[in-house]
C-alpha positions, 0 to 999 in steps of 0.5 A: 500500500502507498500513501498519497500526501496532498496539501490542500486548503482547509476550506476546500477539504472540509467542503469536499468531505461534506459532499463526499459524506452525503454521497456515502464515501470517505476521502480514501475511497473517493481518491481510490475510485478517482485513480482507478477511473483515471487508469481505466479511461486514461483521463479525468473521467467522472463527476460525483455531485449531489443532485440539486436542482438549478435555478431554472428547475427551482423556479419551475417547481415554484411555478407549479406549486403556485399554480396548484395553490391557486387551483385549490382556491378556485371555485367549481361550477357544475352548471352554467347557471351557477357560473352566471350567478357567481359572475353577477356578484 
């Protein structure tokens, strides 16, 4: 077994380890996976990330939720006469 010693900024290390923990990996396993994939693909081969929606997706979700809220407040009419009476109010 070999050791790899790397100097890295503390904040980068902490943030990366926070993300790795969410994925379920420790730093040693992540680095081993990374090295194996480098060998396998002869490149920097992959991205591990938390599946978080981007701003456009968040806005779209909010739009649907707002629409559903408005629809829950909407009145329902079963006949044209009911609608017409309500419009007169």
